C-alpha positions, 0 to 999 in steps of 0.5 A: 777335737780331742783335747787330751784330759788329765785322766786320759794322760794317766791311761796313756802312761799305763799303756806305755809303761806296759806297751799296751795295744788294741785289744787290751787285756784290761782284766789281766791289768786290773788284776795287777792292781786289785783283787777282781770279784765277779758277782751278780749285783742285784742293783739296777744300773750298777756296773761295779764297785771299788772298795778300799781305794787309796786306803793304807793297809787294805788291798783295793777290791773290785767287784764286776757285775757279771750280769752285764755283757761281755763288752760292758764288762770290759769297760767296766773293768777299765773304768774300775782301774782309772779309779785305781790309777787316778791319785784323788780317787779314794774310799768306796765307789759305786759305779754307774757307767750310764750318763743319764744317771749324771748330775752336773756338779756333783763330785761322784759323777765328776769322778765317774766322768774322769774314770770314763775318760780314763777307760776310753783312753786304754781301750781306745787310744787317741793315737790308734783313734786318729790313725784309723781316721786317717787310714779309712774315710767311711765313717761307719767302717771306722765305727765298726773297726773301733768296735771290733778291734778294740772290743768295746760296745757300738755305744762306746766306739761311737762316742770314742769316734766323735770326740776326734770328728768335725762338726756337721756329723751325725750317727745312728745305731739301727736295731730291729728297724729301731734307733738303739742309740744316736748322736752327733759331734760338737757344734753339729746342728742337725736333731737326732732321733730319740732312742728307741724311735722308729728308724727312717733311712731317708731322715737326712735327705740333705746329707753331703754324705751317708756311710752304713756298715754291719755289725752283728746284728746292728746297722751303723749309719754315719752322715756328713752334712755340708757347711753351705747349700746354695739353692734358689727359690722358684716361688715369687711369693715372699716367705709369709705368704708361703708359710701360710700356705704350707700351714694350710695345706698340711692341715694344721688347725685354724687355732693352732696355726699361729702356734705352729708358725712360732715354732717354725720360726724359732727353729729358723732363728735358733739355726741362724743364731748358731751359724752366727756364733760359728762365724760363718754367717752366709744365706747358704750356710743358714739354708744348710743349718735350717735344714739340719735343725728341721731334720728328725723334728717329728712335730715339723716333719710333714712341714719339712716335706712339703713341696715348698719347704725349701722355697721358705727356707732360702727366702727366709734366710735370704732376709735373715743374712741381709 
């Protein structure tokens, strides 16, 4: 986890040269390399603009969108510094920090990703984050401390933290009873709820651990899921018969039952394939993967909360691994 990229190496060199530690005075650093202007940018989604990058005879100018919150502006400043430091970023770049705008394979977005990597390393250094992880096992408290001590947004802190954590970890930032944002570490099979959906505190009933901490008006939630779950079925019927009983009892219309059962078996097949790829194909690991996969699936919530659900999963997992 946490392989150092080339842009991150550039950020590390800057930090070493100027002996930077969190919270980094990124504004002062930006003034060393460019003329900085604060202005309200009326174009939706534009966080900043970099002008005259590596242009002979011209001083680099950076415009920061003054309409954005302070912590977002700090990340934008670090992002713009990345464009200045990374040698192959040239000309004029209009910046969107929001990854939802990204188009895979586009050179522009490659530059944006690289500047984001630079900014994350500058503001939340790898060594600093790894030390914090070693000193604090509560993931919600880790999230809170990274955001507070590095003076970055809760979203930026969560993305940085997941870079260094193992699989089987998911998080939700709750605000006003809604999911402000959510995510998970690489290779984690659990589904996470959509941003803006209602927060359900009982979402991950099969998690091994749940951590929670406050950050201003937000509540940070982190879950760690087990690699394996040892469970036995108490119902003696075959899994197909159990599936039919559940589908009937949760009120799926007769015309929709075939499609619904295909959806259920699709989730199970995906979980089984993922476990195989990860090299740990046991009944217990497939059960754990299935429980992760069914979580946060609104269309399967009633199915996953039926009293016979675990019996069905255990019997199906046993067959898949035999």
